[in-house]
C-alpha positions as CSV (number, residue, x, y, z in Angstrom):
1,M,12.9,-5.2,-15.1
2,G,13.4,-5.4,-11.3
3,G,13.5,-9.2,-11.0
4,W,17.1,-8.9,-9.7
5,L,16.0,-6.8,-6.6
6,D,16.0,-8.2,-3.1
7,R,13.0,-6.3,-1.9
8,R,13.3,-7.5,1.7
9,A,16.9,-6.1,1.9
10,A,15.8,-2.8,0.2
11,R,13.0,-2.4,2.7
12,R,15.4,-3.0,5.6
13,W,17.8,-0.4,4.3
14,F,15.1,2.2,4.0
15,E,13.6,1.4,7.4
16,R,17.0,2.1,9.0
17,A,17.6,5.3,7.0
18,G,14.0,6.5,7.7
19,A,14.8,7.1,11.3
20,A,17.3,9.8,10.3
21,P,15.9,13.3,9.5
22,A,18.8,14.2,7.1
23,G,16.7,13.7,4.0
24,D,18.0,13.3,0.5
25,P,19.0,16.6,-1.2
26,L,19.3,15.0,-4.6
27,A,15.7,13.6,-4.4
28,R,14.4,17.0,-3.3
29,E,16.1,18.7,-6.2
30,V,14.7,16.2,-8.7
31,E,11.3,16.6,-7.2
32,R,11.6,20.4,-7.6
33,R,12.5,19.9,-11.3
34,M,9.7,17.4,-11.7
35,G,7.2,19.9,-10.2
36,E,8.3,22.6,-12.8
37,R,6.9,20.3,-15.5
38,L,3.4,20.5,-14.0
39,V,3.0,24.0,-15.3
40,Y,2.7,22.6,-18.9
41,L,0.1,20.0,-18.0
42,R,-3.6,20.9,-17.7
43,H,-4.8,18.7,-14.9
44,E,-6.5,19.3,-11.6
45,P,-6.6,16.1,-9.6
46,G,-8.9,15.8,-6.5
47,R,-7.0,12.8,-5.1
48,I,-3.3,12.1,-5.6
49,L,-1.2,9.0,-4.8
50,N,2.4,9.8,-3.9
51,V,4.2,6.5,-4.3
52,G,7.5,6.0,-2.6
53,S,7.3,9.3,-0.8
54,G,9.5,8.2,2.0
55,A,10.2,11.0,4.6
56,A,9.5,13.7,2.0
57,T,6.8,16.3,2.6
58,H,4.2,17.1,-0.1
59,G,5.6,20.6,-0.7
60,V,5.7,20.5,-4.5
61,L,2.3,18.8,-4.8
62,R,0.7,21.1,-2.1
63,G,2.0,24.2,-3.9
64,R,0.4,23.1,-7.1
65,Y,-2.7,21.4,-5.8
66,P,-3.6,23.0,-2.4
67,R,-7.0,21.4,-2.2
68,A,-6.2,17.9,-3.2
69,E,-6.3,14.9,-1.0
70,I,-2.8,13.4,-1.0
71,V,-2.1,9.8,0.0
72,A,1.6,9.0,0.7
73,V,2.6,5.4,0.2
74,D,5.9,3.8,1.0
75,F,7.0,0.2,1.5
76,A,9.0,1.2,4.6
77,A,7.1,2.4,7.7
78,A,9.8,4.5,9.4
79,P,10.1,7.2,6.7
80,L,6.3,7.5,6.6
81,R,6.2,8.1,10.4
82,L,8.9,10.7,10.0
83,A,7.0,12.6,7.3
84,R,3.8,12.5,9.3
85,D,5.3,13.6,12.5
86,A,7.5,16.3,10.9
87,R,4.5,18.3,9.7
88,P,4.3,21.6,11.6
89,L,1.1,22.4,13.5
90,A,0.5,25.4,11.2
91,A,0.6,23.2,8.1
92,R,-1.9,20.8,9.7
93,A,-4.2,23.6,10.5
94,R,-4.1,25.1,7.0
95,A,-4.8,21.6,5.6
96,L,-7.9,21.3,7.7
97,L,-9.1,24.8,6.8
98,R,-8.8,24.3,3.1
99,G,-10.4,20.9,3.2
100,A,-7.3,19.0,2.0
101,E,-6.1,15.9,3.7
102,D,-2.8,14.0,4.0
103,R,-2.8,10.3,4.6
104,Y,0.1,7.9,5.1
105,V,-0.1,4.2,4.1
106,C,2.6,1.6,4.4
107,A,2.1,-0.6,1.3
108,D,4.0,-2.2,-1.6
109,S,3.8,-0.3,-4.9
110,V,3.0,-3.5,-6.8
111,A,0.1,-4.4,-4.5
112,L,-1.7,-1.2,-3.5
113,P,-4.6,-1.4,-1.1
114,F,-6.9,0.8,-3.2
115,A,-9.8,0.2,-5.5
116,R,-9.5,0.6,-9.3
117,G,-9.8,4.2,-10.4
118,T,-9.3,5.7,-7.0
119,F,-6.9,8.5,-8.0
120,Q,-6.8,11.2,-10.6
121,M,-3.0,11.4,-10.4
122,V,-0.1,9.1,-9.4
123,W,3.1,10.9,-8.6
124,S,6.4,9.0,-7.9
125,N,9.8,10.5,-7.4
126,L,12.8,8.0,-7.7
127,A,10.8,5.1,-6.3
128,L,10.4,3.0,-9.4
129,A,14.1,1.9,-9.2
130,W,13.2,-0.1,-6.1
131,S,10.4,-2.1,-7.6
132,D,9.5,-4.5,-10.3
133,V,8.9,-1.9,-13.1
134,E,6.3,-3.8,-15.1
135,A,4.3,-4.9,-12.1
136,A,4.4,-1.4,-10.5
137,L,3.2,0.3,-13.7
138,R,0.3,-2.1,-14.1
139,E,-0.7,-1.4,-10.5
140,W,-0.4,2.4,-10.9
141,H,-2.6,2.1,-14.1
142,R,-5.2,0.1,-12.1
143,V,-5.6,2.7,-9.3
144,L,-5.7,5.6,-11.7
145,A,-9.1,6.9,-12.9
146,V,-9.7,7.3,-16.7
147,D,-8.0,10.5,-17.9
148,G,-5.7,10.3,-14.8
149,L,-2.1,11.4,-15.0
150,L,1.0,9.4,-14.1
151,M,4.1,11.4,-13.4
152,F,7.4,9.9,-12.2
153,T,11.1,10.0,-12.1
154,T,13.6,7.2,-11.8
155,Y,17.3,6.4,-12.2
156,G,18.7,5.6,-15.7
157,P,21.5,3.1,-16.5
158,D,24.3,5.7,-16.3
159,T,23.6,6.3,-12.6
160,L,26.7,5.8,-10.5
161,L,28.7,4.7,-13.5
162,E,31.9,5.8,-11.9
163,L,31.3,3.7,-8.8
164,R,30.3,0.7,-10.9
165,A,33.5,0.9,-13.0
166,A,35.7,1.3,-9.9
167,F,35.3,-2.3,-8.8
168,A,37.3,-4.9,-10.7
169,D,35.2,-7.9,-9.8
170,T,32.1,-9.3,-11.5
171,V,29.9,-9.1,-8.4
172,P,27.2,-6.3,-8.8
173,H,28.0,-3.3,-6.5
174,V,25.5,-0.9,-8.3
175,H,22.0,-1.7,-9.4
176,P,21.1,-2.0,-13.0
177,F,18.6,0.7,-14.0
178,A,16.1,0.6,-16.8
179,D,16.7,2.6,-20.0
180,M,14.4,5.5,-20.9
181,H,13.2,3.8,-24.1
182,D,12.5,0.5,-22.3
183,L,10.5,2.5,-19.7
184,G,8.4,4.1,-22.5
185,D,7.7,0.6,-23.9
186,A,6.7,-0.6,-20.5
187,L,4.3,2.3,-20.1
188,V,2.5,1.3,-23.3
189,A,2.5,-2.4,-22.3
190,A,0.9,-1.4,-19.0
191,G,-2.0,0.3,-20.8
192,F,-0.9,4.0,-20.6
193,A,-1.4,6.4,-23.5
194,D,0.8,9.2,-24.9
195,P,3.9,8.5,-22.9
196,V,6.5,11.3,-22.8
197,M,10.1,10.5,-21.7
198,D,13.2,12.5,-21.3
199,M,16.4,12.5,-19.2
200,E,19.2,14.6,-17.8
201,R,22.4,13.9,-15.9
202,I,23.1,15.4,-12.5
203,T,26.7,15.2,-11.3
204,L,27.6,15.5,-7.7
205,T,31.2,15.8,-6.6
206,Y,33.0,14.4,-3.5
207,T,36.5,14.8,-2.0
208,R,36.4,11.2,-0.8
209,V,34.6,8.0,-2.0
210,E,33.7,7.3,1.6
211,D,31.5,10.4,1.6
212,L,29.5,9.2,-1.4
213,V,29.0,5.8,0.2
214,A,27.9,7.5,3.4
215,D,25.3,9.6,1.6
216,L,23.9,6.5,-0.2
217,R,23.6,4.6,3.1
218,A,22.1,7.6,4.9
219,T,19.3,7.7,2.4
220,G,18.7,4.0,2.3
221,Q,20.1,3.5,-1.2
222,R,22.3,0.6,-0.5
223,N,23.1,-2.4,-2.6
224,A,20.0,-4.7,-2.6
225,H,20.9,-6.7,-5.7
226,G,20.0,-10.4,-5.2
227,A,23.5,-11.4,-6.5
228,R,25.4,-9.0,-4.3
229,R,28.2,-10.2,-2.1
230,R,26.8,-11.0,1.4
231,T,30.1,-10.7,3.2
232,L,32.1,-7.5,3.9
233,T,34.2,-6.1,1.0
234,G,37.8,-7.1,1.6
235,A,40.3,-4.4,2.4
236,G,42.3,-5.0,-0.7
237,R,39.3,-4.9,-3.0
238,W,38.1,-1.7,-1.4
239,R,41.6,-0.1,-1.7
240,G,41.6,-0.9,-5.4
241,A,38.2,0.5,-6.0
242,R,39.0,3.7,-4.0
243,A,42.2,4.2,-6.0
244,A,40.4,3.7,-9.3
245,Y,37.7,6.2,-8.3
246,A,40.3,8.7,-7.1
247,A,41.9,8.7,-10.5
248,L,38.8,10.4,-11.8
249,A,39.3,13.4,-9.6
250,R,39.5,16.9,-11.0
251,D,40.7,19.8,-8.8
252,G,40.5,17.4,-5.8
253,R,36.9,16.3,-6.4
254,M,35.5,13.1,-7.8
255,P,32.3,12.9,-9.9
256,A,29.2,10.9,-9.1
257,S,26.8,10.8,-12.0
258,F,23.0,10.3,-11.6
259,E,21.0,9.8,-14.8
260,I,17.5,11.1,-14.0
261,V,14.7,9.8,-16.2
262,Y,11.4,11.8,-16.3
263,G,8.2,10.3,-17.6
264,H,4.5,11.0,-17.7
265,A,1.5,9.3,-19.4
266,W,-2.2,9.2,-19.2
267,K,-4.8,6.6,-18.5
268,A,-7.1,6.5,-21.6
269,A,-10.6,5.0,-21.7
270,P,-10.3,1.2,-22.2
271,R,-10.7,-0.2,-25.7
272,A,-11.5,-3.7,-24.6
273,T,-13.0,-5.6,-21.7
274,A,-11.0,-7.8,-19.3
275,D,-11.8,-10.9,-21.4
276,G,-10.6,-9.2,-24.6
277,R,-13.9,-8.1,-26.2
278,A,-13.8,-4.7,-28.0
279,I,-15.6,-1.8,-26.4
280,V,-17.5,0.3,-29.0
281,R,-18.7,3.7,-27.9
282,F,-21.6,5.6,-29.5
283,D,-22.1,9.4,-29.4
284,R,-25.9,9.8,-29.5
285,N,-25.6,13.4,-30.5
286,R,-23.1,12.9,-33.4
287,G,-24.6,13.6,-36.7
288,R,-27.7,15.3,-35.4
289,G,-28.5,18.6,-37.0
290,K,-29.6,21.7,-35.1
291,P,-33.3,22.0,-34.7
292,G,-34.9,24.4,-37.2
């Protein structure tokens, strides 16, 4: 999952979008809903890795974990600079007083510059869709400490299904996204325990297809499929796609569906060494009676 992605092009799109402070309202809403799920999880991490944070602030994480050290990682530098520079002075002062720290690191999610077991929590909002899924999950598992929590969201296969169907050719115009069940299997294969997956669909509406495309471009979410057409879409092909999309309109507005997949899992203590030998643990106090 993810072998089709042109990572260089994706990074270029996000670098260009990162200079614009407009933000991504959909991503912020998904992050808010993701944060609501923290209430049901008993976990108090001291150090959190926020993967693919882009230009987002740490508002949700800071509200839940005010004393945690948070490290923001993104493969594009421009949105990280925007996030760092956008912090108000009062917020920086509060962080210093409460002993919390925000750090910003430009790095690839499949090759993180951190030691094994560095973080008690990995948090990632809508970033997994821009990576090799299996490689990213293995790397997130590596940097998590035992009993650490992974919590993430990503796009499901019905994302932008209307835009995908509007084009009559066979060239990919929308990325393929991993199914929720495949993501659950990938979590287990990466070594995670007790994965929990669910999804919902969020539908935005637009009066013009051009407005949807403009929103996607403004947030860096452009077509980075390796098999995409490298030339401009012809006027005739675009007119056909626009007419097909317009046929979906109800009360003058056209739908744009986003399937949002939510997942969380834990890093359990290893059952085997790196060379495959089983690890047997002994509880020295087990079976001992109380002294008389």
